[in-house]
KEDRENPA-971374 format. One line per 8 residues: for each residue x negated, y, z of C-alpha. Coordinates in Angstrom, 1 decimal, padded with zeros to 4 digits. Last residue first. Layout:
<atoms>
X,Y,Z | ... .
</atoms>
This chain:
<atoms>
-013.7,025.1,004.5 | -010.9,023.2,002.8 | -011.8,020.5,000.3 | -010.2,021.4,-003.0 | -008.3,019.2,-005.4 | -007.3,020.4,-008.9 | -005.2,018.6,-011.6 | -005.2,020.1,-015.1 .
-003.0,019.1,-018.1 | -002.7,020.5,-021.6 | -000.6,018.5,-024.1 | -001.8,018.4,-027.7 | -001.3,020.3,-030.9 | -001.5,023.8,-029.7 | -000.2,026.7,-031.9 | -002.4,029.8,-031.8 .
-000.5,032.8,-030.2 | -003.2,033.5,-027.7 | -005.6,030.6,-027.2 | -008.0,032.3,-024.9 | -005.4,034.3,-022.9 | -003.4,031.1,-022.5 | -006.5,029.2,-021.2 | -007.3,032.1,-018.9 .
-003.8,032.0,-017.3 | -003.7,028.2,-017.0 | -007.1,028.1,-015.4 | -006.1,030.8,-013.0 | -003.0,028.9,-012.1 | -005.0,025.8,-011.3 | -007.4,027.8,-009.1 | -004.3,029.3,-007.3 .
-003.0,025.8,-006.5 | -006.4,024.7,-005.3 | -006.7,027.5,-002.8 | -009.0,030.4,-003.9 | -012.7,030.6,-003.0 | -013.7,028.6,-006.1 | -012.4,031.3,-008.5 | -015.5,032.2,-010.4 .
-016.7,028.5,-010.4 | -013.4,027.1,-011.5 | -013.1,029.6,-014.4 | -016.8,028.8,-015.4 | -016.2,025.1,-015.4 | -013.2,025.4,-017.8 | -015.3,027.7,-020.0 | -018.1,025.1,-020.1 .
-015.7,022.2,-020.8 | -014.6,023.7,-024.1 | -012.0,026.3,-025.2 | -012.5,025.3,-028.9 | -013.0,028.0,-031.6 | -010.7,027.9,-034.6 | -010.5,031.7,-035.0 | -006.9,031.7,-033.8 .
-007.9,030.0,-030.5 | -008.3,026.3,-030.1 | -007.5,023.9,-027.2 | -010.0,021.0,-027.3 | -011.2,021.4,-023.7 | -007.6,021.6,-022.3 | -005.8,019.1,-024.6 | -008.6,016.7,-023.7 .
-007.0,016.0,-020.4 | -008.0,017.3,-017.0 | -009.4,016.4,-013.6 | -011.1,019.1,-011.4 | -012.7,018.6,-008.0 | -013.5,021.6,-005.8 | -016.0,021.8,-003.0 | -015.4,024.2,-000.2 .
-016.4,021.8,002.5 | -018.1,018.8,001.0 | -016.7,016.2,-001.3 | -018.6,012.9,-001.4 | -019.0,010.5,-004.3 | -018.6,006.8,-004.9 | -018.5,005.4,-008.4 | -016.2,002.7,-009.6 .
-016.6,000.2,-012.4 | -014.1,-001.2,-014.9 | -014.0,-004.7,-016.3 | -012.1,-005.1,-019.6 | -010.4,-008.6,-019.9 | -007.1,-007.3,-021.3 | -008.7,-005.3,-024.1 | -007.2,-002.1,-025.6 .
-004.4,-001.3,-023.1 | -006.3,001.1,-020.9 | -009.2,002.9,-022.5 | -012.8,001.5,-022.5 | -015.5,003.0,-020.4 | -018.3,005.5,-020.2 | -018.4,007.4,-016.9 | -019.1,011.1,-016.7 .
-019.4,013.2,-013.5 | -020.1,016.8,-014.4 | -021.4,019.0,-011.5 | -020.6,022.7,-011.5 | -022.8,025.0,-009.4 | -022.7,027.2,-006.3 | -025.3,024.9,-004.7 | -023.6,024.5,-001.3 .
-020.1,025.0,-002.8 | -020.5,022.2,-005.3 | -017.8,022.5,-008.1 | -016.9,019.1,-009.3 | -015.9,018.3,-012.9 | -014.5,014.9,-013.9 | -015.5,013.6,-017.3 | -012.6,013.1,-019.9 .
-011.0,009.6,-020.0 | -012.1,006.3,-021.5 | -010.9,004.3,-018.4 | -012.5,006.1,-015.5 | -013.0,005.1,-011.8 | -013.9,007.5,-009.0 | -014.1,006.8,-005.3 | -014.2,009.9,-003.1 .
-015.4,010.5,000.4 | -014.4,013.6,002.4 | -014.3,011.5,005.6 | -010.8,012.1,006.9 | -009.4,013.4,003.6 | -010.1,010.1,001.8 | -009.7,010.5,-001.9 | -009.3,007.6,-004.4 .
-009.8,009.1,-007.9 | -008.4,007.7,-011.1 | -009.1,008.9,-014.7 | -007.0,007.3,-017.4 | -007.1,007.0,-021.2 | -004.1,005.3,-022.7 | -003.5,002.9,-025.6 | -000.5,003.6,-027.8 .
-001.7,002.8,-031.3 | -002.7,-000.7,-030.1 | 000.9,-001.4,-029.6 | 002.1,-002.0,-026.0 | 002.7,-005.0,-023.8 | -000.5,-006.9,-024.8 | -002.6,-004.8,-022.4 | -000.4,-002.8,-020.0 .
-000.4,-005.0,-016.9 | -004.0,-006.2,-017.4 | -005.1,-002.6,-017.8 | -003.3,-001.5,-014.6 | -004.8,-004.4,-012.6 | -008.3,-003.5,-014.0 | -007.7,000.2,-013.1 | -006.7,-000.7,-009.6 .
-009.8,-002.9,-009.3 | -012.1,-000.1,-010.3 | -010.4,002.3,-007.7 | -011.1,-000.1,-004.8 | -008.6,-002.5,-003.2 | -007.1,-001.6,000.1 | -003.6,-001.6,-001.2 | -000.6,000.7,-001.6 .
-001.9,001.8,-005.1 | -000.3,-001.2,-006.8 | 003.3,-000.3,-007.1 | 003.2,003.4,-007.9 | 000.4,002.7,-010.4 | 002.6,000.0,-012.1 | 005.6,002.3,-012.5 | 003.5,005.3,-013.5 .
001.7,003.4,-016.2 | 004.9,001.8,-017.5 | 006.7,005.1,-017.6 | 003.8,006.6,-019.5 | 004.0,003.8,-022.1 | 007.6,004.7,-022.5 | 006.7,008.4,-023.0 | 004.2,007.5,-025.7 .
006.9,005.5,-027.6 | 009.3,008.4,-027.1 | 007.2,011.0,-028.8 | 003.5,010.9,-029.3 | 000.4,008.7,-029.9 | -002.4,008.0,-027.5 | -001.4,008.3,-023.9 | -003.4,010.7,-021.7 .
-003.8,010.0,-018.0 | -004.7,011.9,-014.8 | -004.4,010.1,-011.5 | -005.3,011.1,-007.9 | -004.8,008.5,-005.2 | -004.3,009.8,-001.7 | -005.6,009.2,001.8 | -005.2,010.9,005.2 .
-001.6,010.1,006.1 | -001.8,007.0,004.0 | -001.1,006.1,000.4 | -000.3,009.5,-001.0 | 000.1,009.3,-004.7 | -001.0,012.4,-006.6 | 000.2,012.2,-010.2 | -000.7,013.2,-013.7 .
000.6,012.3,-017.1 | 000.0,013.6,-020.6 | 001.6,012.2,-023.7 | 004.5,014.5,-024.5 | 003.7,015.1,-028.2 | 006.9,016.6,-029.9 | 006.2,020.1,-028.8 | 003.0,020.4,-026.8 .
003.5,019.9,-023.1 | 002.0,022.2,-020.5 | 001.0,020.4,-017.3 | -000.1,022.2,-014.2 | -001.8,021.2,-011.0 | -002.9,022.3,-007.5 | -003.9,020.3,-004.5 | -005.3,021.1,-001.0 .
-007.4,018.9,001.2 | -008.4,019.0,004.9 | -005.1,017.7,006.2 | -003.2,016.2,003.3 | -000.2,017.9,001.8 | 001.6,016.0,-001.0 | 002.2,017.6,-004.4 | 005.8,018.5,-005.3 .
007.8,017.9,-008.4 | 005.6,015.0,-009.5 | 005.4,014.3,-013.3 | 007.4,011.3,-014.5 | 010.8,013.0,-014.9 | 009.2,015.8,-016.9 | 007.7,013.2,-019.2 | 011.0,011.5,-019.7 .
012.6,014.8,-020.6 | 009.8,015.8,-022.9 | 010.0,012.5,-024.7 | 013.8,012.8,-025.1 | 013.6,016.3,-026.5 | 010.9,015.3,-029.0 | 012.8,012.3,-030.1 | 015.9,014.3,-030.7 .
014.1,017.1,-032.6 | 012.4,014.6,-034.9 | 015.6,012.5,-035.5 | 017.8,015.5,-036.1 | 020.2,016.4,-033.3 | 023.6,014.9,-032.7 | 022.5,012.0,-030.6 | 020.4,014.2,-028.2 .
022.8,013.9,-025.3 | 023.0,010.2,-025.8 | 019.3,009.7,-025.8 | 019.0,011.8,-022.7 | 021.6,009.6,-021.0 | 019.4,006.6,-021.9 | 016.4,008.3,-020.3 | 018.4,008.5,-017.1 .
019.2,004.8,-017.3 | 015.6,003.9,-017.9 | 014.5,006.2,-015.0 | 017.1,004.6,-012.7 | 015.5,001.2,-013.6 | 012.4,002.4,-011.8 | 014.1,002.8,-008.4 | 016.6,-000.1,-009.0 .
013.8,-002.5,-009.9 | 011.9,-001.7,-006.7 | 015.0,-001.9,-004.5 | 015.9,-005.3,-006.0 | 012.4,-006.6,-005.4 | 012.4,-005.4,-001.8 | 015.7,-007.3,-001.2 | 014.4,-010.4,-002.9 .
011.3,-010.2,-000.7 | 013.5,-009.9,002.4 | 015.1,-013.2,001.4 | 018.6,-013.8,-000.1 | 020.9,-016.6,000.9 | 023.5,-018.6,-001.0 | 026.5,-020.1,000.9 | 029.0,-019.0,-001.7 .
027.0,-018.0,-004.9 | 024.5,-015.2,-004.4 | 025.0,-011.6,-005.4 | 023.0,-008.7,-007.0 | 024.4,-005.2,-007.1 | 023.2,-002.1,-009.0 | 024.7,001.3,-008.1 | 025.1,004.5,-010.1 .
023.9,008.1,-010.9 | 023.0,009.2,-007.4 | 021.3,012.6,-007.6 | 018.0,013.2,-005.7 | 016.1,013.6,-008.9 | 017.3,010.3,-010.3 | 018.9,007.8,-008.0 | 020.3,004.3,-008.8 .
021.6,003.0,-005.4 | 020.9,-000.5,-004.3 | 023.3,-003.3,-003.4 | 022.2,-006.8,-002.2 | 024.7,-009.5,-001.4 | 024.3,-013.0,000.1 | 027.2,-015.3,-000.3 | 030.9,-014.9,000.4 .
033.5,-017.6,-000.3 | 035.6,-017.0,-003.4 | 034.7,-020.4,-005.0 | 035.8,-022.1,-001.8 | 039.3,-020.6,-001.9 | 040.4,-019.4,001.5 | 040.8,-015.8,000.6 | 039.0,-012.6,-000.2 .
037.4,-011.8,003.1 | 035.2,-008.7,002.6 | 031.5,-008.7,003.4 | 030.6,-006.4,006.4 | 030.8,-009.4,008.8 | 027.7,-011.0,007.3 | 028.1,-014.8,007.2 | 027.5,-014.9,003.4 .
023.7,-014.6,003.8 | 021.1,-011.9,003.5 | 023.5,-009.0,003.6 | 021.6,-006.0,002.4 | 023.1,-002.6,001.5 | 020.8,000.2,000.5 | 021.6,003.8,001.4 | 022.4,006.5,-001.2 .
025.3,007.6,001.0 | 028.1,008.0,-001.6 | 027.2,005.3,-004.1 | 026.2,002.9,-001.3 | 029.6,003.5,000.3 | 031.5,003.0,-002.9 | 029.7,-000.4,-003.5 | 030.5,-001.7,000.0 .
034.1,-000.6,000.1 | 035.4,002.9,-000.7 | 032.9,005.7,000.3 | 032.9,007.2,-003.2 | 036.0,006.0,-005.0 | 035.6,002.5,-006.5 | 036.5,001.3,-010.1 | 036.8,-002.3,-011.1 .
037.0,-003.3,-014.8 | 034.8,-006.3,-014.7 | 036.0,-007.1,-011.1 | 039.6,-007.4,-012.2 | 038.8,-009.5,-015.2 | 036.7,-011.8,-013.1 | 039.5,-012.2,-010.6 | 042.1,-012.9,-013.3 .
039.9,-015.5,-015.1 | 038.8,-017.2,-011.9 | 042.3,-017.6,-010.6 | 043.4,-016.2,-007.2 | 046.4,-014.2,-008.4 | 046.0,-010.5,-007.4 | 048.7,-009.5,-004.9 | 046.3,-009.2,-001.9 .
044.0,-006.9,-003.9 | 040.3,-008.1,-004.0 | 037.7,-006.4,-001.8 | 034.5,-006.5,-003.9 | 031.0,-007.4,-002.5 | 031.4,-011.2,-003.0 | 033.3,-011.1,-006.3 | 030.5,-011.5,-008.9 .
031.0,-014.3,-011.5 | 028.2,-014.1,-014.0 | 026.7,-010.9,-015.3 | 028.7,-007.6,-015.2 | 028.0,-004.3,-016.8 | 029.7,-000.9,-016.6 | 031.6,-001.2,-013.4 | 032.9,002.2,-012.3 .
031.8,004.7,-009.7 | 033.9,007.4,-008.2 | 034.0,011.1,-007.3 | 035.4,012.1,-010.6 | 034.0,014.4,-013.3 | 030.9,012.6,-014.4 | 031.9,009.1,-013.3 | 029.0,007.3,-011.5 .
027.7,004.2,-013.1 | 028.1,000.6,-011.9 | 025.9,-002.4,-012.5 | 027.2,-005.8,-011.2 | 025.4,-009.1,-010.6 | 025.5,-012.8,-010.5 | 023.6,-015.9,-009.3 | 020.7,-014.0,-007.8 .
017.1,-015.1,-007.8 | 015.9,-011.5,-007.3 | 013.9,-011.5,-010.6 | 016.7,-013.0,-012.7 | 019.5,-010.8,-011.4 | 017.4,-007.6,-011.7 | 016.2,-008.5,-015.3 | 019.8,-009.3,-016.4 .
021.1,-006.0,-014.9 | 018.5,-004.0,-016.7 | 019.2,-005.8,-020.0 | 022.9,-005.3,-019.7 | 022.5,-001.6,-018.8 | 020.1,-000.9,-021.8 | 022.4,-002.9,-024.1 | 025.4,-000.8,-023.0 .
023.5,002.4,-023.7 | 022.9,001.3,-027.3 | 020.4,002.9,-029.6 | 020.0,001.8,-033.2 | 016.3,001.9,-033.9 | 014.5,001.6,-030.6 | 015.9,002.5,-027.2 | 017.1,-001.1,-026.6 .
013.5,-002.2,-026.7 | 012.7,000.1,-023.8 | 015.4,-001.5,-021.6 | 014.0,-005.0,-022.1 | 010.4,-003.8,-021.9 | 011.0,-001.8,-018.8 | 012.9,-004.7,-017.1 | 010.4,-007.4,-018.0 .
007.4,-005.3,-017.2 | 008.9,-004.2,-013.9 | 009.5,-007.8,-012.9 | 006.0,-008.9,-013.9 | 004.6,-006.0,-011.8 | 006.7,-007.3,-008.8 | 005.5,-010.9,-009.3 | 001.9,-009.7,-009.6 .
002.2,-007.5,-006.5 | 003.7,-010.4,-004.5 | 001.1,-012.8,-005.6 | -001.6,-010.2,-004.7 | 000.0,-009.7,-001.3 | 000.1,-013.5,-000.6 | -003.5,-013.9,-001.5 | -004.4,-011.0,000.7 .
-002.4,-012.5,003.6 | -004.2,-015.8,003.1 | -007.6,-014.2,003.2 | -006.8,-012.1,006.2 | -005.6,-015.2,008.1 | -008.8,-017.0,007.1 | -010.9,-014.1,008.4 | -009.1,-014.2,011.7 .
-009.8,-017.9,012.0 | -013.5,-017.0,011.6 | -013.3,-014.5,014.5 | -011.3,-016.9,016.7 | -013.9,-019.6,016.2 | -016.4,-017.1,017.7 | -014.6,-017.0,021.0 | -014.1,-020.8,021.2 .
-017.7,-021.5,020.3 | -018.8,-019.1,023.0 | -016.6,-021.0,025.5 | -018.2,-024.3,024.4 | -021.7,-022.9,024.7 | -020.9,-021.6,028.2 | -019.4,-024.8,029.5 | -022.1,-027.2,028.3 .
-025.7,-026.2,028.9 | -025.1,-023.1,031.1 | -022.4,-024.7,033.3 | -024.2,-028.1,033.6 | -027.4,-026.3,034.5 | -025.7,-024.4,037.2 | -027.0,-020.8,037.5 | -023.5,-019.3,036.9 .
-022.0,-021.2,039.8 | -020.4,-024.7,039.6 | -017.0,-024.0,041.2 | -016.6,-020.3,040.4 | -018.1,-020.4,036.9 | -016.2,-023.6,036.1 | -013.0,-021.9,037.0 | -013.9,-018.9,034.9 .
-014.7,-021.1,031.8 | -011.6,-023.3,032.3 | -009.3,-020.3,032.7 | -010.8,-018.6,029.6 | -010.4,-021.8,027.5 | -006.8,-022.2,028.6 | -005.9,-018.5,027.9 | -007.7,-018.6,024.5 .
-005.8,-021.7,023.4 | -002.5,-020.2,024.6 | -003.2,-016.9,022.8 | -004.2,-018.7,019.5 | -001.3,-018.5,017.1 | 000.4,-015.3,018.2 | -003.0,-013.6,018.8 | -004.2,-014.4,015.3 .
-000.9,-013.2,013.7 | -001.3,-009.9,015.6 | -004.9,-009.6,014.4 | -003.6,-010.1,010.8 | -001.4,-007.0,011.5 | 002.3,-007.4,010.8 | 003.2,-006.2,014.3 | 006.1,-006.9,016.7 .
005.8,-010.7,016.5 | 002.9,-011.0,019.0 | 004.5,-008.7,021.5 | 005.5,-010.8,024.4 | 003.0,-013.7,024.2 | 000.2,-011.4,023.0 | 000.7,-008.9,025.8 | 001.1,-011.5,028.6 .
-001.8,-013.7,027.6 | -004.2,-010.8,027.2 | -003.1,-009.2,030.5 | -003.6,-012.5,032.3 | -007.1,-012.9,030.8 | -007.8,-009.2,031.4 | -007.0,-009.7,035.1 | -008.6,-013.1,035.5 .
-012.0,-011.4,035.2 | -011.4,-009.9,038.7 | -011.7,-013.4,040.2 | -015.4,-013.4,039.3 | -016.0,-011.0,042.2 | -014.8,-013.7,044.6 | -017.6,-015.9,043.5 | -020.0,-013.8,045.6 .
-018.5,-015.0,048.9 | -017.9,-012.0,051.2 | -019.8,-012.0,054.5 | -022.5,-009.6,053.4 | -020.1,-007.0,051.9 | -022.0,-003.7,051.8 | -025.3,-005.3,050.9 | -026.7,-002.1,049.6 .
-027.8,-002.9,046.0 | -025.9,-006.2,045.4 | -022.8,-005.1,047.3 | -022.8,-001.6,045.7 | -023.1,-003.1,042.2 | -020.4,-005.7,042.9 | -018.1,-003.0,044.2 | -018.7,-000.8,041.2 .
-018.1,-003.8,038.9 | -014.9,-004.7,040.7 | -013.6,-001.1,040.4 | -014.3,-001.3,036.6 | -012.7,-004.7,036.2 | -009.5,-003.6,038.0 | -009.4,-000.4,035.8 | -009.8,-002.6,032.7 .
-006.8,-004.7,033.7 | -004.7,-001.6,034.3 | -005.9,000.1,031.1 | -004.9,-002.9,028.9 | -001.6,-003.7,030.6 | -000.7,000.0,030.9 | -000.9,000.6,027.2 | -000.8,-002.6,025.1 .
-000.7,-000.9,021.7 | 000.0,-004.3,020.1 | -002.6,-004.0,017.3 | -005.5,-003.9,019.8 | -004.5,-006.8,022.0 | -007.1,-009.3,020.7 | -010.1,-006.9,020.5 | -009.4,-005.0,023.7 .
-008.9,-008.1,025.8 | -012.1,-009.7,024.3 | -014.0,-006.5,025.3 | -012.7,-006.6,028.9 | -013.6,-010.3,029.1 | -017.2,-009.5,028.0 | -017.6,-006.7,030.5 | -016.3,-008.7,033.5 .
-018.5,-011.6,032.5 | -021.5,-009.2,032.4 | -020.9,-008.5,036.1 | -020.6,-012.2,036.9 | -023.9,-012.9,035.2 | -025.7,-010.1,037.0 | -024.3,-011.3,040.4 | -025.4,-014.8,039.6 .
-029.0,-013.5,039.4 | -031.4,-015.2,037.0 | -033.1,-011.8,036.1 | -035.4,-012.5,033.1 | -033.4,-015.4,031.6 | -030.2,-013.7,032.6 | -031.2,-010.7,030.5 | -031.6,-012.9,027.4 .
-028.2,-014.5,028.1 | -026.6,-011.1,028.5 | -028.3,-009.7,025.4 | -027.1,-012.6,023.3 | -023.5,-012.3,024.6 | -023.5,-008.5,024.0 | -024.7,-009.0,020.4 | -022.1,-011.6,019.7 .
-019.4,-009.3,021.1 | -020.7,-006.4,018.8 | -020.4,-008.7,015.8 | -016.8,-009.6,017.0 | -016.0,-005.9,017.3 | -017.4,-005.1,013.8 | -015.2,-008.0,012.5 | -012.2,-006.3,014.0 .
-012.6,-003.1,012.0 | -009.0,-003.1,010.7 | -009.7,-003.3,006.9 | -011.7,-006.6,007.2 | -013.0,-008.2,004.0 | -016.2,-006.1,004.0 | -016.8,-006.9,007.7 | -017.5,-010.5,006.7 .
-021.2,-009.7,006.3 | -021.3,-008.0,009.8 | -019.6,-011.1,011.2 | -022.1,-013.5,009.6 | -025.1,-011.5,010.8 | -023.9,-011.5,014.4 | -022.9,-015.1,014.1 | -026.4,-016.1,013.0 .
-028.0,-014.1,015.8 | -025.6,-015.5,018.4 | -026.3,-019.0,017.4 | -030.1,-018.4,017.6 | -029.7,-016.8,021.0 | -027.5,-019.7,022.2 | -029.9,-022.4,021.0 | -033.0,-020.6,022.5 .
-031.1,-020.2,025.8 | -030.2,-023.9,026.0 | -033.8,-025.0,026.4 | -037.1,-023.7,025.2 | -036.2,-020.2,026.2 | -035.5,-021.4,029.7 | -039.0,-022.7,030.2 | -040.5,-019.6,028.7 .
-038.3,-017.5,031.1 | -039.3,-019.5,034.1 | -042.9,-019.2,033.3 | -042.5,-015.4,032.8 | -040.8,-015.2,036.2 .
</atoms>
């Protein structure tokens, strides 16, 4: 047997083992780019194939080879159909294979089926091949997973290769030199080419996602800067609305647009801004002369009761309207004139604190078509443009106040809009927070952005400067963070994207310090990145001590090319993480003594057994007791996260 093994090892076996080893290492290396764990499966497949070939060299039994074929085809079925939730197709095929394996073992060990040809057992491998082909052919377009795209593009190739391999195994036999030297290596090459093709698909999807994020961030910059510039010097609500509509039309590729605001005392919305010729979403009166001037004048001064027409329905329900092309039956028929023909229409509600304040609408010329990306872009701009409109209302409400009082009120209102009204609930983690603004400052920001059922991004920031300017920078930070956190990138990359977005867009006097933590509730792992912000405190339950995590770095908005680093930590049961702004540790009492980081840590340590919300409240109470009646000159913000016991 040893002689036969040495002889085999010097032939095709040595080549196959070397190839499997290289591919095993390559797939493990490529695992970093794979968020679905598929590369681990391909690495495991390479290891199984290597062990099978090595075992066959010692035990050159066709029954052994056929048994391992059943295992390999079952693993390939699981890998390729994983994103489709195949259900009965997967378990039915695997059940057939399991029964065949048992029968093959009993036949080999006890000779239960002496008259049955051994190649019959190979037929069971056709079950996962058929299940694989059926599932991917029927469900390949039901998932956005890269693995689904792989299945959609390669299922026919995999089916043909599997049938050729199994047919050759039955006709030639597993021990055939031709089968082992030619058919098996070609089949292995087919399987492993799927793995590398999958990596290419991931790479292309990541590039597309980054392009989409960059375009969306640019859109937000343009709108926020345009609306923000209108809030300087002599304020004009009309200029804010016009700039917002212009940015939306431009970034969605529309030809025209409307912006409507809700009337305060009537259940209706009225056109407040119009760009280009926009009649597609509006039902024109039958007696209105069909001339461009008359139609444009009617639309410019149009008013819709809630529920009336497309725009009134959006204003009433808060649901988006999307007609990609002009052939949508929901669009009104305004006559036979070509220039009145319908095109694509997008209408999005403007919502602030669950209240619909208006509608923004983008339209294509007759025959024009919107894409799903245009629709997503319009929804994004409407969501964050609502904040600009709400801030404009605050400007108007404060018009009669003095300049200082007016700016303070506006900044406080914008800040309160930015801060989350309710923190998310993650299994295994609890959150608590408070933010106390100092009059006229309004520069602190915190947020807990849930990115998955078991993951969240924690952010605490402090914008330099005060008043409206600081609040607008805060709006930019929140807008960008809400956009970019839905990604698999690490915390350092998120800070770098945030920095590139803000740098050059704000004055140097309004840079921001930011601490960002990516928390995974399922594993207790944390990833911390810091841009010039205060150190993070962690109470360690097992040691009953406070740990200070400090990372030296440059604030956001100072230098566009700044590279940030991330630090990985673990949060054990009962551990407490505390993020805060310098208004906490620099708070002073009447005697001029600062509160300091030590006092903050002592409060957390004494109250570590409480839920995160109660810990935050204890910090607030003790801080107020410490400062007494002394006036504070900076916002005070604390965000607490606790790992449940």
